[in-house]
SEPASE-944027 format. One record per residue (C-alpha): residue in three letters; chain; z, y, x. Coordinates in Angstrom, 2 decimals. Each point is the difference from the previous one (the first is absolute). Example, Ala and Ser with C-alpha at 12.3 -4.5 7.8 and 13.67 -1.06 7.14 Angstrom:
SEPASE-944027
<code:ALA | unit:A | pz:7.80 | py:-4.50 | px:12.30>
<code:SER | unit:A | pz:-0.66 | py:3.44 | px:1.37>
END
This chain:
SEPASE-944027
<code:MET | unit:A | pz:132.18 | py:87.37 | px:46.97>
<code:PRO | unit:A | pz:-0.25 | py:-2.94 | px:1.62>
<code:LYS | unit:A | pz:2.10 | py:-0.94 | px:2.92>
<code:ASP | unit:A | pz:-3.10 | py:-0.45 | px:2.19>
<code:ASN | unit:A | pz:-0.97 | py:3.02 | px:-1.08>
<code:LEU | unit:A | pz:3.00 | py:1.86 | px:1.34>
<code:LEU | unit:A | pz:0.19 | py:-2.47 | px:3.08>
<code:PHE | unit:A | pz:-3.97 | py:1.53 | px:0.80>
<code:LEU | unit:A | pz:1.38 | py:3.58 | px:-0.88>
<code:GLY | unit:A | pz:3.37 | py:-0.78 | px:1.72>
<code:SER | unit:A | pz:-2.36 | py:-0.17 | px:3.56>
<code:ARG | unit:A | pz:-2.58 | py:1.91 | px:-1.06>
<code:ILE | unit:A | pz:2.92 | py:3.07 | px:0.08>
<code:ARG | unit:A | pz:1.58 | py:-2.10 | px:2.90>
<code:PHE | unit:A | pz:-3.04 | py:0.22 | px:2.11>
<code:MET | unit:A | pz:-1.25 | py:3.96 | px:-0.59>
<code:ARG | unit:A | pz:3.67 | py:0.61 | px:0.57>
<code:LYS | unit:A | pz:-0.36 | py:-0.99 | px:3.75>
<code:LYS | unit:A | pz:-3.40 | py:1.13 | px:0.56>
<code:CYS | unit:A | pz:1.71 | py:3.55 | px:-1.02>
<code:GLY | unit:A | pz:2.73 | py:-0.65 | px:2.91>
<code:LEU | unit:A | pz:2.43 | py:-0.01 | px:-2.75>
<code:THR | unit:A | pz:3.57 | py:-1.28 | px:-0.79>
<code:GLN | unit:A | pz:0.85 | py:-1.64 | px:-3.21>
<code:GLN | unit:A | pz:2.85 | py:3.04 | px:0.46>
<code:ALA | unit:A | pz:-2.56 | py:2.79 | px:0.42>
<code:LEU | unit:A | pz:-2.00 | py:-1.06 | px:-2.53>
<code:ALA | unit:A | pz:2.99 | py:-0.40 | px:-2.18>
<code:ASP | unit:A | pz:1.02 | py:3.80 | px:0.61>
<code:GLN | unit:A | pz:-3.48 | py:1.45 | px:-0.11>
<code:CYS | unit:A | pz:-0.86 | py:-1.39 | px:-3.33>
<code:GLY | unit:A | pz:4.17 | py:0.55 | px:-1.60>
<code:LEU | unit:A | pz:0.20 | py:-3.43 | px:-0.30>
<code:ALA | unit:A | pz:2.95 | py:-2.10 | px:1.24>
<code:VAL | unit:A | pz:-1.50 | py:-2.64 | px:3.25>
<code:LYS | unit:A | pz:1.62 | py:-2.59 | px:-2.44>
<code:THR | unit:A | pz:-2.92 | py:0.62 | px:-2.30>
<code:ILE | unit:A | pz:-2.74 | py:-0.38 | px:2.92>
<code:GLN | unit:A | pz:1.90 | py:-3.21 | px:0.72>
<code:ASP | unit:A | pz:-0.17 | py:-0.99 | px:-3.01>
<code:ILE | unit:A | pz:-3.67 | py:0.39 | px:-0.48>
<code:GLU | unit:A | pz:-0.61 | py:-0.70 | px:4.01>
<code:LYS | unit:A | pz:0.94 | py:-3.38 | px:-1.00>
<code:GLY | unit:A | pz:-1.16 | py:-1.02 | px:-4.18>
<code:ARG | unit:A | pz:3.20 | py:0.21 | px:-1.35>
<code:LYS | unit:A | pz:-0.55 | py:3.46 | px:-2.24>
<code:ASN | unit:A | pz:-3.23 | py:0.95 | px:-1.86>
<code:PRO | unit:A | pz:0.39 | py:4.65 | px:1.22>
<code:SER | unit:A | pz:-1.03 | py:1.80 | px:-3.09>
<code:TYR | unit:A | pz:-3.11 | py:2.76 | px:-0.28>
<code:GLU | unit:A | pz:1.63 | py:2.43 | px:1.65>
<code:THR | unit:A | pz:1.67 | py:-2.26 | px:2.75>
<code:LEU | unit:A | pz:-3.59 | py:-1.10 | px:1.16>
<code:SER | unit:A | pz:-1.33 | py:3.75 | px:-0.62>
<code:LEU | unit:A | pz:2.38 | py:1.38 | px:2.56>
<code:LEU | unit:A | pz:-0.59 | py:-3.29 | px:2.50>
<code:ILE | unit:A | pz:-4.20 | py:0.55 | px:-0.20>
<code:GLU | unit:A | pz:0.34 | py:3.94 | px:0.26>
<code:ARG | unit:A | pz:2.58 | py:-1.03 | px:2.81>
<code:LEU | unit:A | pz:-1.76 | py:-2.54 | px:2.02>
<code:GLY | unit:A | pz:-3.58 | py:1.35 | px:-0.75>
<code:ILE | unit:A | pz:-1.38 | py:-2.56 | px:-1.60>
<code:SER | unit:A | pz:-1.93 | py:-0.94 | px:-3.31>
<code:PRO | unit:A | pz:1.29 | py:-1.74 | px:-2.44>
<code:ASP | unit:A | pz:-2.51 | py:-2.88 | px:-0.10>
<code:SER | unit:A | pz:1.14 | py:-0.08 | px:3.72>
<code:LEU | unit:A | pz:3.35 | py:-1.53 | px:-2.07>
<code:PHE | unit:A | pz:-1.29 | py:-3.02 | px:-2.18>
<code:PRO | unit:A | pz:-1.89 | py:-2.71 | px:1.14>
<code:ALA | unit:A | pz:-4.14 | py:0.21 | px:-1.64>
<code:LYS | unit:A | pz:-1.20 | py:-3.02 | px:-2.28>
<code:ALA | unit:A | pz:-2.51 | py:-2.12 | px:2.26>
<code:THR | unit:A | pz:-3.21 | py:-0.60 | px:-2.37>
<code:PRO | unit:A | pz:-2.68 | py:-2.48 | px:0.74>
<code:GLU | unit:A | pz:-1.99 | py:2.62 | px:0.43>
<code:ASP | unit:A | pz:2.29 | py:1.42 | px:2.79>
<code:GLU | unit:A | pz:0.59 | py:-3.76 | px:1.42>
<code:LEU | unit:A | pz:-3.58 | py:-0.57 | px:1.10>
<code:THR | unit:A | pz:-0.64 | py:3.64 | px:1.14>
<code:GLN | unit:A | pz:2.68 | py:-1.02 | px:2.84>
<code:ARG | unit:A | pz:-1.11 | py:-3.34 | px:0.61>
<code:VAL | unit:A | pz:-3.51 | py:2.21 | px:0.70>
<code:MET | unit:A | pz:1.79 | py:2.46 | px:2.19>
<code:GLY | unit:A | pz:1.90 | py:-1.88 | px:1.77>
<code:LYS | unit:A | pz:-3.17 | py:-2.06 | px:1.40>
<code:LEU | unit:A | pz:-1.74 | py:3.23 | px:0.57>
<code:ARG | unit:A | pz:3.07 | py:1.65 | px:1.99>
<code:LEU | unit:A | pz:-0.83 | py:-3.43 | px:2.16>
<code:CYS | unit:A | pz:-3.40 | py:0.70 | px:0.78>
<code:SER | unit:A | pz:-1.38 | py:2.66 | px:2.89>
<code:GLU | unit:A | pz:-1.19 | py:3.33 | px:-0.94>
<code:GLU | unit:A | pz:-3.23 | py:-0.65 | px:0.45>
<code:ASN | unit:A | pz:-0.10 | py:-3.49 | px:-2.32>
<code:GLN | unit:A | pz:1.58 | py:1.92 | px:-2.58>
<code:ARG | unit:A | pz:-2.92 | py:1.88 | px:0.20>
<code:PHE | unit:A | pz:-2.09 | py:-3.15 | px:-0.72>
<code:LEU | unit:A | pz:2.59 | py:-1.13 | px:-2.75>
<code:LEU | unit:A | pz:-0.31 | py:3.30 | px:-1.85>
<code:ARG | unit:A | pz:-3.97 | py:-0.03 | px:-0.14>
<code:THR | unit:A | pz:-0.06 | py:-3.48 | px:-0.58>
<code:MET | unit:A | pz:2.22 | py:0.58 | px:-3.18>
<code:ASP | unit:A | pz:-2.32 | py:3.08 | px:-0.87>
<code:PHE | unit:A | pz:-2.60 | py:-1.91 | px:0.46>
<code:LEU | unit:A | pz:1.06 | py:-3.32 | px:-2.07>
<code:ALA | unit:A | pz:1.54 | py:2.10 | px:-3.05>
<code:GLU | unit:A | pz:-2.89 | py:1.71 | px:-0.39>
<code:GLU | unit:A | pz:-1.53 | py:-2.79 | px:-0.17>
<code:LEU | unit:A | pz:2.48 | py:-1.56 | px:-2.89>
<code:LEU | unit:A | pz:-0.19 | py:3.19 | px:-1.72>
<code:THR | unit:A | pz:-3.88 | py:-0.22 | px:-0.04>
<code:SER | unit:A | pz:0.03 | py:-3.55 | px:-1.12>
<code:GLN | unit:A | pz:1.91 | py:0.08 | px:-2.50>
<code:PRO | unit:A | pz:-1.09 | py:0.11 | px:-3.87>
<code:LYS | unit:A | pz:0.82 | py:3.41 | px:-1.43>
<code:THR | unit:A | pz:2.23 | py:-0.17 | px:-2.65>
<code:GLU | unit:A | pz:0.71 | py:2.49 | px:-2.51>
<code:PRO | unit:A | pz:3.37 | py:1.69 | px:-0.75>
<code:ASP | unit:A | pz:0.81 | py:-1.78 | px:-2.80>
<code:GLY | unit:A | pz:-0.51 | py:-3.42 | px:2.60>
<code:SER | unit:A | pz:-2.86 | py:-1.78 | px:-1.31>
<code:LYS | unit:A | pz:-2.58 | py:0.10 | px:1.94>
END
């Protein structure tokens, strides 16, 4: 696993451990692991086995997805930008923007030439 992924994984495990109010020693004891193993994982020095990850996920009550960085797509970035701007608006303005987007989307969709499934017009 690349070093930056190991560091991300370790920081997520540390965050979730602390959120559960556990010390490294307590988590290690409850998972049947050495405290050094927890320390090394949290510092990004050790690539945990599937078995170790399973124990940590179960004890911390988290989903496996929460331990790995998501790969952002251009669509995700665009959605985040739109949502960021929307969150800055009052609820009333958010409703106005939604109605405006609905109207514009309908106009754009109805004004576009029909495209056949094979891509021809």
